[in-house]
Structures are given as C-alpha cells and as structure tokens.
N, C-alpha and C positions, 0 to 999 in steps of 0.2 A: 063630168065627174068620172073619176077613175073607176068607181064602183059600177057605174052604169055602162061604161064602154068596154073596159078590159076585164073587170072582175065580176062579171055577171055570175060566174060560177060560185063565188064565195057568198054573195048575197042571196042567191036563189037555191038551186038544187044541189050544188056541189060544195056545201059548206066544209071548211077545213081541207079543201083540195086544190087551192090556188094560192099563189103568192106573187107579189110584185116587189122588186128590189131596184134600188138606184145606188150605184157606188158601193155595193155590199150592204147597204142599209135596207132593212125590210120596211117597205112603205105600207103594205097591206097584206094580210090582216093586221090590225093594230096590236101592239104589245104593251104590257104594263111596265113599271119601273124596273122590274127584275128581268125583263126580256121575254117573259112568258106571254103566249098569245092570249089576248082578251077573249073571253067566251061570249058567244052571242047572247042577246037578251032572251026573255021568255018566248018571244015570237020568232026566234031563230035569226034575228037581224043583228048585224054588227054595226058599230058606230059608222057614220058616213066616212067615206074615203075622201082624201084630199082631191082637189081638182088637178088635172094634169099641169096647168099653168103655174100652180103653186109649187110643184116639185120638179118639173122637168124643164131644163134650160136648153136653149139652142146649142146643138152640138153634143148633147148628152143622150144616152140610151137608157131606157127602162127595160129591165128584164122581167118577164112574166112567165111563170110556170103554171100550167093548167093541168089539173087532174094528176095528182102525184103518182097514181098507179100507172098511168101511161106516160107521164112526164113530157107533155108537149111544151117545148120551150120556145118563147117568142122574144124577139128584140124589137122594141119600138124606139125608133130614132127620131129626135126632134130636129127637123130641118129649119123650121121658122116658126115664130109666134105671130099671130095676126093681131093687129091693133084694133081693127074694126071687123067684125064678122061679115063674111060675104053673104050673098043672098042665096045660100045653100044651107041645107039641113046639116048640122054638125052632130057628132063627128062625121067625117066624110072620107071615104077611101077613093084615091085617085088611080091606084094601080095595084097590081098583085099578080099572082100566078097560081094556077092549079086549084082544083076543087078542094073543099075541106074534107078531111078524113072523117070516117064514121066514129061516133061515140063508142067508147069502150072496145076499140079494135086491137088493143095491145100495144099502143104507142107506135113509134116509127117502124119497129121491126114487124109488128103485127100488121100494120098497114101495108108495108112492103110485101108481106106474105099474101095478103088479100089481092094486091095488084098482080102478083105472080100467078095466082090461081086464075084470075079473070083473063089474063093475057095468054094463057097457055092451054088452048083448047085441045092441043094434040096430046096432052098428058093423059095417060090411061085413067087416072083418078079424077079427071076434071069433073065429070058429072056428079060423082059422089061429093067432092069438095064444094061444088057449086050448090048442090042441094043443102049442104050444111049452112053455107052462107045465106041462102035464100030463107031457110028456116029462121035464122037469127036476125037478118036485116030486111026481110020481106023481099018481094019481087023488084023493089026499087033498085036493088043491086044489079039487076040485069041491064038497066039503062044507065048505069053509072059511068061517067066520063071523067077520069081523074085529071084531065088537062083543062076541063071547062072552068072558066073564071069570068065573071061579069061583075065589076064593082057596083053596078046599079042594082044588082039583086041582093046585095049584102044587107043584113038586118042589123044595123048598128044602134 
C-alpha cells in the first residue's frame, strides 16, 4: 500500500506534510471533486491510499514530497512489476546510498550545513556548533556516518 510504504508521514505523525504525484496528478492525500484535500476523520486518519500496482506502471515515476517545511523530494521509479511475489518481505530495498538525514534538519541546505559542521573540526566555532547539534540531536550525532547505508537495516 502506498500509505504504508511511502506515505507513513501522512497517516501517522506528519499529517498534511507529504504528497505523492504521478504525471502531475496528486495521488495522495486524496482530494474531493473540487480538488481540495480531504480532511482526516475524527481519528486523524485519511482514506486508504491506492496500492502502488494500481497507480504506477513499468517505466513511470512517482514523485513524493515529504515534510513540506524541509521539502524532501523523492522519485520512485518502477523498473518492473512482479507477477508472483518472491519469498522476501515486501516492500524490499535492493540498493541505495547514504544514511538518512535527521528529522527537522532544515531540508537539503540544513543537512548540508550539519555535514559541514561535523566535517570541519578545524573551524574555531566547531565545539560551539557541535554542542548545539548535540543538544538538539543528542550524542548520537557524534557517531553519525553520512555515507553509511545498509538496505537490510531499513524499516519499510
């Protein structure tokens, strides 16, 4: 399901902050006849999203924007559709690159700024900037490796 794999943000903690489009058409969140976004129900849930196989054909791309404030843009390209599911858990990531960015880091430019701070220990302001990052992101930022990627560790 689209909502379970790509749009976790809409159906869970980031309501109204993600959108999926295909060929310029907004697939999710759903809209009414006037094109206005449908409001979630009393429990904060949107109607179910369509399954990927219902909307994405081989050779097409789905565009997904997550967290409008940071504007993380993703393109999901359909290389093939499987007739019979393999003996692996789906969805399944086979390849990728780099560690995920931190939540609420300010988008691409904010993330680049964090990486600059972490990689520039000779900067006179390094300790002060690192202290600010540690206050916000905790000490986990001290062990952060921006190039780390292991598809087996993804939580899809």
